[in-house]
C-alpha positions, 0 to 999 in steps of 0.5 A, spaced: 500 500 500 502 506 498 500 513 501 498 518 495 497 525 496 492 529 492 492 537 492 487 539 487 481 544 488 476 540 484 473 536 489 469 532 484 476 530 481 479 529 488 473 524 490 473 520 483 481 519 484 480 517 491 475 512 490 479 509 484 486 509 488 483 506 495 480 501 490 487 499 488 489 498 496 492 505 496 491 510 502 489 517 500 490 524 503 486 530 500 488 537 500 483 542 496 488 548 496 496 549 496 497 551 503 493 545 506 497 541 501 504 543 503 502 541 510 500 534 508 506 533 504 510 534 511 507 527 512 512 524 507 507 521 502 509 516 497 507 520 491 503 527 490 498 528 485 499 536 484 494 541 480 497 547 478 492 552 477 489 553 484 487 559 488 492 562 492 499 558 492 499 554 485 502 548 484 508 551 482 509 554 488 507 548 492 513 544 489 518 549 490 516 549 497 516 542 498 521 539 493 527 540 498 524 536 503 519 531 500 523 526 495 517 522 493 514 523 485 510 529 483 505 528 478 503 535 475 496 536 473 494 542 468 490 545 463 496 548 460 499 544 454 505 549 452 512 546 452 514 552 457 509 550 462 511 542 462 519 544 462 517 549 468 514 543 472 519 538 471 525 543 472 522 545 479 522 537 481 516 534 478 516 527 475 511 527 470 506 532 467 499 530 465 494 535 461 487 536 463 482 533 460 485 526 461 483 519 461 483 516 468 486 509 466 492 513 463 493 517 469 492 511 474 497 507 469 502 513 470 501 513 478 503 506 478 509 507 473 512 512 478 511 508 484 514 502 481 520 506 479 521 509 486 520 502 489 526 500 484 530 505 486 529 504 493 531 497 492 537 498 488 540 503 493 538 499 499 542 493 496 548 496 493 554 495 498 557 501 496 553 506 500 559 511 500 563 514 494 569 518 494 571 523 489 577 528 492 573 532 497 566 530 495 562 524 499 556 521 495 552 517 501 547 513 497 544 510 503 542 518 505 541 520 498 546 526 500 552 529 497 558 533 502 564 537 500 569 537 505 564 534 510 559 540 509 552 538 505 550 540 499 543 543 498 540 539 492 533 538 489 531 530 488 532 530 481 539 534 482 541 528 486 539 523 482 543 525 476 549 526 480 548 519 483 547 516 476 553 519 473 557 518 479 556 510 480 558 510 472 564 514 473 568 515 466 562 513 462 559 518 458 551 519 458 547 522 453 542 527 455 536 523 452 539 517 456 539 521 463 532 524 461 530 517 460 533 514 466 531 519 471 524 522 469 522 515 465 521 513 458 513 515 459 515 522 462 512 528 457 518 532 456 525 532 453 532 532 454 533 540 454 531 539 462 537 535 463 541 541 461 538 546 465 539 541 471 546 540 469 547 547 469 544 548 476 549 542 479 555 545 476 553 552 479 553 549 486 559 545 485 563 551 483 560 555 489 564 550 494 570 548 489 571 552 483 577 549 481 574 542 481 570 539 475 566 533 477 562 533 471 565 534 464 561 535 457 563 531 452 561 535 446 556 532 441 555 526 446 553 528 453 556 528 460 561 524 464 563 524 471 570 525 472 574 520 477 577 525 481 
């Protein structure tokens, strides 16, 4: 059983999803505005369904407020169909983006797919004997999902950490933007590899602020990115 938080001001939709998800054995929490959703997110659900267009704190505001502390998958719901809005949602830390109106079966399939990916990731991390990796002054703790440089933790979003972990576990191997996107966001995510470029820029900026002389991630022009063995 997974704990699913729905944050949406459309009560009829929330009730419909609640019934469907409970019938599949999930525990459902519901919030009808952004602030209530932020409070419920502190209980650490296993997945969040987050509407964008809500009065007060909208879905983007909610994602910004919770993403650093809440690591579970976030599926955005929105009537906005533009590529710009989809990329914005993904860059803020969303894992999937579903446009309204949507087919109920499709949304339920996306929910289950995100839950399966999350469980696989947790299993891999739990079973991986190498719980800590060291690259010069940088320490990557797979169990704690944390990066420290000179013993000080680096503030990372969930997706930023995921990219670092993927590259660092395969140091020296070159990953294309498309491969990174598929590994981190999933094959069925609605978006493109351009969001990987933005995440890499943010990661590099955070590294540079602490260790400007060390290049952890190299660009292999025309191919993708590589984690360097320091």
